[in-house]
C-alpha positions as CSV (number, residue, x, y, z in Angstrom):
1,X,114.5,126.7,121.2
2,X,115.7,128.1,117.9
3,X,113.7,128.1,114.9
4,X,113.2,124.7,113.4
5,X,114.8,122.9,116.4
6,X,113.3,119.4,117.0
7,X,113.4,117.9,120.4
8,X,112.6,114.2,121.0
9,X,110.5,114.5,124.2
10,X,109.9,110.8,124.8
11,X,110.0,107.3,123.2
12,X,107.8,104.4,123.9
13,X,109.0,101.4,121.7
14,X,109.4,102.9,118.3
15,X,106.8,105.6,118.9
16,X,108.0,109.2,119.4
17,X,107.0,112.3,121.0
18,X,108.5,115.4,119.5
19,X,108.4,119.3,119.7
20,X,109.3,121.3,116.6
21,X,109.7,125.1,116.6
22,X,108.5,127.3,113.9
23,X,108.1,131.1,113.4
24,X,104.4,130.7,114.1
25,X,104.7,128.5,117.2
26,X,105.6,125.0,118.3
27,X,103.8,121.8,117.2
28,X,104.1,118.5,119.1
29,X,103.7,115.0,117.8
30,X,102.3,112.6,117.1
31,X,99.7,114.9,115.2
32,X,97.2,114.8,112.4
33,X,97.2,118.0,110.2
34,X,93.9,119.1,108.6
35,X,94.1,119.8,104.9
36,X,93.3,123.4,103.7
37,X,94.0,122.7,99.9
38,X,92.9,126.2,98.6
39,X,93.7,128.1,101.9
40,X,90.5,126.8,103.6
41,X,89.7,123.6,105.3
42,X,86.3,123.0,103.7
43,X,83.5,124.4,105.9
44,X,85.7,125.0,108.9
45,X,86.8,128.4,110.0
46,X,90.3,129.1,111.3
47,X,88.8,130.1,114.9
48,X,87.2,126.5,114.9
49,X,90.5,124.9,113.9
50,X,92.1,126.3,117.0
51,X,89.3,125.2,119.1
52,X,89.8,121.7,117.7
53,X,93.4,121.8,118.7
54,X,94.8,121.8,115.1
55,X,98.6,122.4,115.4
56,X,99.4,122.6,111.7
57,X,97.2,123.2,108.7
58,X,98.2,122.3,105.1
59,X,97.8,124.3,101.9
60,X,98.6,123.2,98.4
61,X,101.1,124.8,96.1
62,X,99.4,123.5,92.9
63,X,96.0,124.8,93.7
64,X,97.2,128.2,95.1
65,X,99.6,128.8,92.4
66,X,96.8,128.5,89.9
67,X,94.0,130.4,91.8
68,X,94.4,133.2,93.2
69,X,98.2,132.9,92.3
70,X,101.1,132.9,94.6
71,X,101.9,136.6,93.9
72,X,98.4,137.5,95.3
73,X,99.0,135.3,98.4
74,X,102.4,137.2,98.9
75,X,100.8,140.7,98.4
76,X,98.2,139.7,101.1
77,X,101.0,139.2,103.4
78,X,101.6,135.4,103.0
79,X,99.2,132.4,103.6
80,X,98.8,133.1,107.3
81,X,97.4,136.6,106.8
82,X,95.7,135.6,103.6
83,X,93.5,132.9,105.5
84,X,93.6,134.5,109.0
85,X,95.5,131.4,110.4
86,X,98.3,132.2,112.9
87,X,99.5,128.8,113.6
88,X,102.2,126.8,111.8
89,X,101.4,125.9,108.2
90,X,102.9,123.5,105.6
91,X,102.6,123.5,101.8
92,X,102.7,120.5,99.8
93,X,104.7,121.0,96.5
94,X,101.8,120.1,94.3
95,X,103.6,117.1,92.8
96,X,101.1,114.7,93.9
97,X,98.4,116.7,92.3
98,X,100.3,117.0,89.1
99,X,101.2,113.4,88.7
100,X,97.5,112.3,89.5
101,X,96.8,114.0,86.2
102,X,99.4,111.8,84.5
103,X,97.7,112.1,81.1
104,X,98.3,115.9,81.0
105,X,102.0,116.0,82.3
106,X,105.2,115.9,80.4
107,X,108.1,115.0,82.5
108,X,111.8,115.4,81.9
109,X,115.1,115.8,84.0
110,X,114.7,119.4,84.2
111,X,111.1,119.6,85.5
112,X,107.6,119.1,84.4
113,X,104.9,120.6,82.1
114,X,101.2,120.3,82.8
115,X,97.9,121.9,82.1
116,X,95.8,123.8,84.6
117,X,92.7,122.1,85.8
118,X,90.8,125.4,85.7
119,X,91.5,126.8,82.1
120,X,93.8,124.4,80.4
121,X,96.7,126.8,80.3
122,X,100.2,125.2,79.9
123,X,102.4,125.5,82.9
124,X,106.0,124.7,83.4
125,X,107.6,123.9,86.8
126,X,111.3,123.3,87.7
127,X,112.3,122.5,91.1
128,X,113.6,126.0,91.4
129,X,110.4,127.5,90.4
130,X,108.5,125.3,92.8
131,X,110.6,126.7,95.6
132,X,109.9,130.3,94.5
133,X,106.2,129.7,94.6
134,X,106.3,128.0,98.0
135,X,108.5,130.8,99.4
136,X,105.9,133.4,98.0
137,X,103.1,131.5,99.7
138,X,105.0,131.7,102.9
139,X,104.1,128.6,105.0
140,X,106.5,127.5,107.7
141,X,107.3,124.1,106.2
142,X,107.7,123.6,102.4
143,X,108.0,120.2,100.6
144,X,110.4,119.4,97.9
145,X,109.2,118.7,94.3
146,X,109.1,115.0,93.7
147,X,107.7,112.2,91.5
148,X,105.0,110.2,93.2
149,X,104.5,106.8,91.7
150,X,101.2,104.9,91.4
151,X,100.5,101.4,92.7
152,X,101.1,99.0,91.1
153,X,104.1,100.3,89.1
154,X,106.9,98.4,87.3
155,X,110.2,98.4,89.3
156,X,112.1,100.2,86.6
157,X,109.7,103.1,86.6
158,X,109.9,103.4,90.4
159,X,113.6,103.4,90.3
160,X,113.6,106.2,87.8
161,X,111.3,108.3,90.0
162,X,113.7,107.8,92.9
163,X,116.6,109.0,90.8
164,X,114.5,112.0,89.5
165,X,113.1,112.9,93.1
166,X,116.7,112.8,94.4
167,X,117.9,115.0,91.7
168,X,115.0,117.5,92.4
169,X,115.6,117.3,96.0
170,X,119.2,118.5,95.5
171,X,118.1,121.4,93.5
172,X,115.3,122.3,95.8
173,X,117.5,122.4,98.8
174,X,120.0,124.6,96.9
175,X,117.3,127.0,95.6
176,X,115.5,127.3,98.9
177,X,116.6,130.4,100.8
178,X,113.6,131.8,102.9
179,X,114.9,131.8,106.4
180,X,111.6,131.7,108.2
181,X,110.6,128.6,106.3
182,X,112.1,125.1,106.3
183,X,112.2,122.5,103.5
184,X,111.4,118.8,104.0
185,X,112.8,116.3,101.7
186,X,110.6,113.4,100.5
187,X,111.3,109.6,100.4
188,X,110.0,107.7,97.4
189,X,110.4,104.0,96.2
190,X,107.0,102.7,96.0
191,X,106.5,99.2,97.8
192,X,110.2,98.4,97.0
193,X,112.0,98.4,100.3
194,X,115.5,98.5,98.7
195,X,114.5,101.6,96.5
196,X,112.9,103.2,99.6
197,X,116.2,102.8,101.5
198,X,118.3,104.1,98.6
199,X,116.0,107.1,98.3
200,X,116.8,107.9,102.0
201,X,120.5,107.4,101.4
202,X,120.3,109.8,98.5
203,X,118.5,112.5,100.6
204,X,121.1,112.2,103.3
205,X,124.0,112.3,100.9
206,X,122.5,115.5,99.3
207,X,122.0,117.0,102.8
208,X,125.5,116.3,103.7
209,X,126.9,117.9,100.5
210,X,124.8,121.0,101.2
211,X,126.1,121.2,104.8
212,X,129.7,120.7,103.7
213,X,129.3,123.7,101.2
214,X,127.7,125.8,104.0
215,X,124.1,125.3,102.8
216,X,121.0,124.3,104.7
217,X,119.7,120.9,105.9
218,X,116.2,119.3,105.5
219,X,114.0,120.3,108.5
220,X,112.2,116.9,108.3
221,X,111.2,114.2,106.0
222,X,108.1,113.3,104.0
223,X,107.4,109.6,103.3
224,X,105.5,109.9,99.9
225,X,104.1,107.2,97.6
226,X,102.1,105.3,100.1
227,X,98.3,105.1,100.2
228,X,98.2,105.3,96.3
229,X,96.1,102.0,95.9
230,X,97.8,99.5,97.8
231,X,96.2,97.7,100.8
232,X,97.2,98.7,104.3
233,X,99.0,95.4,104.9
234,X,101.1,96.0,101.9
235,X,101.9,99.5,103.1
236,X,103.1,98.1,106.5
237,X,105.3,95.5,105.0
238,X,107.8,98.3,104.5
239,X,106.5,101.4,106.4
240,X,108.2,100.8,109.8
241,X,111.6,100.0,108.3
242,X,111.5,103.1,106.1
243,X,110.3,105.4,108.8
244,X,113.2,104.2,111.2
245,X,115.8,104.6,108.5
246,X,115.2,108.4,108.7
247,X,117.0,110.5,111.1
248,X,116.0,110.4,114.7
249,X,116.3,114.1,115.3
250,X,113.6,115.4,112.8
251,X,110.0,114.7,112.1
252,X,108.8,111.9,109.9
253,X,105.7,112.7,107.8
254,X,103.5,110.0,106.2
255,X,101.8,112.1,103.5
256,X,98.2,111.7,102.6
257,X,97.0,109.2,105.1
258,X,94.0,109.7,107.5
259,X,92.6,106.3,108.2
260,X,92.4,106.2,112.1
261,X,93.9,102.7,112.4
262,X,96.6,103.4,110.1
263,X,97.7,106.4,112.2
264,X,97.7,104.5,115.3
265,X,99.7,101.6,113.8
266,X,102.0,104.1,111.9
267,X,102.9,105.8,115.2
268,X,104.0,102.6,116.6
269,X,106.4,102.3,113.7
270,X,108.0,105.7,114.3
271,X,105.9,108.0,112.2
272,X,105.3,111.4,113.7
273,X,103.0,113.5,111.2
274,X,99.9,112.8,109.1
275,X,97.7,114.7,106.8
276,X,94.6,113.7,104.7
277,X,91.4,115.1,103.1
278,X,89.5,111.9,104.5
279,X,87.7,113.6,107.6
280,X,86.3,116.3,105.6
281,X,85.6,114.5,102.3
282,X,83.8,111.6,104.2
283,X,81.9,114.3,106.1
284,X,80.6,115.8,102.9
285,X,79.3,112.3,102.1
286,X,77.4,112.0,105.4
287,X,80.0,109.7,107.1
288,X,81.4,110.0,110.5
289,X,84.2,108.5,112.4
290,X,83.2,107.1,115.8
291,X,84.3,105.1,118.8
292,X,82.2,102.2,117.6
293,X,83.2,102.3,113.9
294,X,82.4,104.3,110.9
295,X,78.8,105.6,110.6
296,X,76.7,106.4,107.6
297,X,74.2,109.0,108.6
298,X,72.1,108.4,105.6
299,X,71.1,105.2,107.2
300,X,67.4,104.9,108.1
301,X,68.2,103.6,111.6
302,X,69.3,107.1,112.8
303,X,66.1,108.8,111.7
304,X,64.6,108.7,115.3
305,X,67.9,108.3,117.1
306,X,68.1,111.2,119.6
307,X,71.3,110.3,121.2
308,X,74.7,112.0,120.5
309,X,76.8,111.2,117.3
310,X,79.4,109.7,119.6
311,X,78.7,109.4,123.3
312,X,82.5,109.2,123.9
313,X,83.3,112.3,121.9
314,X,83.6,115.7,123.4
315,X,83.4,117.8,120.2
316,X,80.7,120.6,119.8
317,X,78.9,118.5,117.3
318,X,78.5,115.5,119.7
319,X,77.7,117.8,122.6
320,X,74.9,119.8,120.9
321,X,73.4,117.7,118.1
322,X,71.6,114.3,117.8
323,X,72.1,111.5,115.2
324,X,68.6,112.2,114.1
325,X,69.2,115.8,113.3
326,X,72.5,115.2,111.8
327,X,70.9,112.5,109.5
328,X,68.1,115.1,108.6
329,X,70.7,117.8,107.6
330,X,72.6,115.1,105.5
331,X,69.5,113.8,103.7
332,X,68.4,117.4,103.0
333,X,71.9,118.3,101.6
334,X,72.1,121.1,104.1
335,X,75.6,122.5,104.2
336,X,75.4,122.6,107.9
337,X,75.5,118.7,108.0
338,X,78.7,118.7,106.3
339,X,80.1,121.3,108.5
340,X,79.2,119.6,111.8
341,X,80.5,116.2,110.5
342,X,83.7,117.8,109.4
343,X,84.2,119.3,112.9
344,X,83.5,116.0,114.4
345,X,85.8,114.0,112.1
346,X,88.7,116.4,112.5
347,X,88.4,116.4,116.3
348,X,88.4,112.6,116.2
349,X,91.6,112.2,114.5
350,X,93.4,115.2,116.2
351,X,92.1,113.8,119.6
352,X,93.3,110.5,118.7
353,X,96.8,111.5,118.1
354,X,96.8,113.8,121.3
355,X,96.0,110.7,123.2
356,X,98.7,108.7,121.4
357,X,101.2,111.6,122.4
358,X,100.0,111.0,126.1
359,X,100.8,107.3,125.7
360,X,104.1,108.0,124.3
361,X,104.9,110.3,127.1
362,X,103.8,107.7,129.6
363,X,105.6,104.9,127.9
364,X,102.6,102.9,127.5
365,X,102.2,103.0,123.6
366,X,102.1,99.3,123.1
367,X,99.1,99.2,125.5
368,X,97.4,102.2,123.7
369,X,97.9,100.3,120.3
370,X,96.6,97.0,121.5
371,X,93.5,98.8,123.2
372,X,92.8,100.5,119.8
373,X,93.2,97.3,117.8
374,X,90.7,95.6,120.0
375,X,88.1,98.3,120.1
376,X,85.1,98.3,118.0
377,X,86.4,101.4,116.0
378,X,89.3,99.4,114.6
379,X,87.2,96.9,112.6
380,X,86.1,99.6,110.2
381,X,89.4,101.2,109.5
């Protein structure tokens, strides 16, 4: 396969299994991607990430551009060498982080101005500058700069964000030149289905204009602006239609979602890729995913429970440590507790998506989804 080729290996209903080629190897979907915001998945070594079966690791343009700086990452040989991770990587544009600090952002048609969370310095980004930063960082997949809207939001505000995101998508695609890196466009539109479909229509028109002029196409598409405060049921009112309106021949990436049940349901709607800080963030709070539901290891009932964290799990944490020991680490605020729970939570989601892929390949995804929804785990997610 050529660089950035995408093959649809199988379908089962609306669920898909893809293979996507990058300069650092292929990845296969459905899949969950661990988040390494500042060039590290918190508490987890790159060796462990490989052992867990992680296929793609994310880094964040906003944070890396501020510290240590994109030029330093480039000087180190790019993000892969800098953090010693030799698999495929993706950088978020940083747009979500910027707009989550809305009170410090000044937005105009040409770009945005914001202040660093580290030292308060004023920073200006245009779509072209954002592309240059992501090219310096050097991940295999870059994301366009877009405007992510909160929930709830006035329809007129969401409509303006769709227009601005499309304008920036066009400029990002024109500016992006690095041959060993592909660019994903991002669909916005809040919970307004017609605006979502309009956003996709604009992206595909921009792509066609680029191709007609001898330029590049989008390597895949992010679905942004979900999981920003709405309920899961509100999300699923539009998500399936949106996902299936995107091209069949490229990955569909639901950004910032890590709830296990949401992942399983979204795959059934045609989504391929997911990322979220949830597994490692909740681990640092002493919480674990499990086949019987969410577990708070601070709970006294685990104090003398010498069984494995999850009897159905094959991760190293479950194979080697008891609930009692993990509770002890959590209660003592020992860093090892957060590390072991992070390993487990990441394994849980990576393995869940690997099993989802197996179900798609066997054309039994409806049965897989039903089995999950009837399981004890589904009630907590």
